[in-house]
Backbone as numpy.savetxt, mean C-alpha at the origin, in Angstrom:
# Nx Ny Nz CAx CAy CAz Cx Cy Cz
-6.80 23.10 13.10 -5.97 24.17 12.58 -5.81 23.95 11.07
-6.11 24.95 10.28 -5.93 24.89 8.83 -4.71 25.73 8.47
-3.81 25.11 7.68 -2.56 25.76 7.31 -2.41 25.66 5.80
-2.08 26.77 5.14 -1.82 26.73 3.71 -0.48 26.07 3.43
-0.32 25.56 2.23 0.86 24.78 1.86 2.15 25.56 2.11
2.19 26.81 1.73 3.42 27.59 1.90 3.80 27.69 3.38
2.81 27.88 4.24 3.07 27.94 5.68 3.49 26.56 6.20
2.88 25.52 5.65 3.23 24.16 6.07 4.68 23.84 5.70
5.12 24.28 4.53 6.52 24.06 4.13 7.47 24.74 5.12
7.14 25.96 5.48 8.02 26.73 6.36 8.02 26.20 7.80
6.94 25.54 8.20 6.80 25.10 9.60 6.55 23.61 9.74
7.08 22.82 8.81 6.77 21.40 8.80 7.13 20.71 10.12
8.32 20.93 10.63 8.73 20.27 11.88 7.77 20.60 13.02
7.40 21.86 13.13 6.47 22.29 14.18 5.11 21.62 14.00
4.62 21.57 12.75 3.31 20.97 12.49 3.32 19.47 12.75
4.41 18.81 12.38 4.52 17.37 12.66 4.48 17.12 14.15
5.20 17.92 14.90 5.20 17.78 16.36 3.80 18.01 16.94
3.09 19.00 16.41 1.74 19.27 16.89 0.81 18.10 16.58
0.91 17.56 15.37 0.07 16.42 15.00 0.40 15.21 15.87
1.68 15.02 16.14 2.12 13.90 16.98 1.50 14.00 18.38
1.31 15.21 18.84 0.74 15.40 20.17 -0.77 15.59 20.16
-1.42 15.22 19.05 -2.87 15.17 19.03 -3.59 16.31 18.36
-2.88 17.32 17.91 -3.52 18.46 17.23 -3.98 18.04 15.84
-5.16 18.47 15.44 -5.64 18.18 14.09 -5.12 19.26 13.16
-4.34 18.85 12.15 -3.74 19.78 11.20 -4.30 19.47 9.81
-4.85 20.47 9.16 -5.35 20.34 7.79 -4.49 21.24 6.91
-3.93 20.65 5.85 -3.13 21.43 4.91 -4.03 21.79 3.73
-4.03 23.08 3.41 -4.93 23.58 2.38 -4.15 24.31 1.28
-4.81 24.46 0.14 -4.26 25.25 -0.96 -5.33 26.27 -1.33
-4.98 27.53 -1.28 -5.94 28.61 -1.50 -7.15 28.46 -0.57
-6.87 28.11 0.68 -7.88 27.90 1.73 -8.86 26.76 1.44
-8.52 25.89 0.49 -9.32 24.71 0.20 -8.62 23.51 0.83
-9.24 22.89 1.84 -8.58 21.76 2.52 -8.24 20.63 1.54
-6.99 20.17 1.60 -6.53 19.10 0.72 -6.24 17.81 1.47
-5.45 17.92 2.53 -5.02 16.71 3.26 -4.98 16.99 4.75
-5.07 15.90 5.52 -4.89 15.98 6.97 -3.50 15.47 7.30
-2.84 16.10 8.23 -1.56 15.65 8.74 -1.87 14.81 9.98
-1.60 13.52 9.90 -1.98 12.61 10.99 -0.77 11.79 11.42
-0.85 11.28 12.63 0.19 10.43 13.18 0.14 9.08 12.46
1.32 8.53 12.16 1.40 7.23 11.50 0.94 6.13 12.46
0.07 5.27 11.96 -0.38 4.12 12.73 0.08 2.87 12.01
1.00 2.11 12.60 1.50 0.90 11.93 0.36 -0.06 11.64
0.45 -0.67 10.47 -0.53 -1.69 10.11 -0.21 -2.96 10.88
-1.23 -3.73 11.14 -1.02 -4.99 11.83 -0.27 -5.97 10.94
0.15 -7.06 11.53 0.85 -8.08 10.75 -0.10 -8.69 9.74
0.47 -9.14 8.64 -0.36 -9.79 7.62 -0.93 -11.08 8.19
-2.17 -11.34 7.83 -2.79 -12.59 8.24 -2.56 -13.62 7.14
-1.92 -14.69 7.50 -1.67 -15.76 6.54 -2.87 -16.69 6.49
-3.09 -17.27 5.34 -4.15 -18.26 5.21 -5.52 -17.68 5.00
-5.62 -16.47 4.48 -6.93 -15.85 4.28 -7.79 -16.63 3.27
-7.14 -17.34 2.35 -7.88 -18.09 1.34 -7.97 -19.58 1.67
-7.56 -19.96 2.86 -7.61 -21.37 3.25 -9.04 -21.88 3.16
-9.21 -22.98 2.44 -10.52 -23.57 2.28 -11.36 -22.94 1.17
-10.86 -21.87 0.57 -11.62 -21.19 -0.49 -11.06 -21.49 -1.88
-9.85 -22.03 -1.94 -9.20 -22.32 -3.21 -8.87 -23.80 -3.25
-9.18 -24.43 -4.36 -8.80 -25.83 -4.52 -7.78 -25.94 -5.64
-6.76 -26.74 -5.39 -5.71 -26.98 -6.38 -5.92 -28.39 -6.93
-6.03 -28.52 -8.25 -6.25 -29.85 -8.83 -5.08 -30.79 -8.53
-5.38 -32.09 -8.43 -4.34 -33.07 -8.13 -3.25 -33.10 -9.20
-3.61 -32.78 -10.45 -2.63 -32.85 -11.53 -1.94 -31.50 -11.77
-1.98 -30.61 -10.84 -1.43 -29.26 -10.98 0.04 -29.29 -11.39
0.82 -30.17 -10.82 2.26 -30.22 -11.09 2.62 -31.17 -12.22
1.65 -31.84 -12.81 1.94 -32.76 -13.91 2.42 -31.98 -15.13
3.34 -32.59 -15.87 3.86 -31.96 -17.07 2.89 -32.14 -18.22
2.90 -31.18 -19.13 2.06 -31.24 -20.32 2.99 -31.41 -21.52
2.79 -32.48 -22.28 3.68 -32.79 -23.40 3.71 -31.69 -24.44
2.58 -31.08 -24.74 2.57 -30.02 -25.77 3.39 -28.81 -25.32
3.36 -28.50 -24.04 4.17 -27.39 -23.53 5.63 -27.77 -23.52
5.94 -29.00 -23.11 7.33 -29.46 -23.14 7.88 -29.42 -24.56
7.07 -29.79 -25.55 7.52 -29.75 -26.94 7.85 -28.32 -27.36
7.05 -27.35 -26.91 7.33 -25.96 -27.26 8.67 -25.49 -26.70
8.99 -25.94 -25.49 10.24 -25.50 -24.87 11.44 -26.30 -25.34
11.30 -27.60 -25.40 12.47 -28.44 -25.61 12.67 -28.86 -27.06
11.68 -28.68 -27.93 11.84 -29.05 -29.32 12.06 -27.85 -30.22
12.01 -26.67 -29.65 12.15 -25.46 -30.45 13.54 -25.38 -31.05
13.61 -25.07 -32.33 14.89 -24.91 -33.00 15.49 -26.19 -33.49
14.83 -27.30 -33.31 15.40 -28.58 -33.78 14.83 -28.97 -35.11
């Protein structure tokens, strides 16, 4: 079913109900199809650890750098 935007505005509740029950609804502007009205499908849960084994963190990652410390702690002195 193709519906122009003005008709979709006037009948949104009806169109949502129709889409929910499996009807294919296309919203058009000047009879040019723009979007489909579809039932929301929840996304699955996020998968944790997608980069496991693909990223290496150097052993000295948390070590302090004296030049950076000087910029923060010696500024203005």
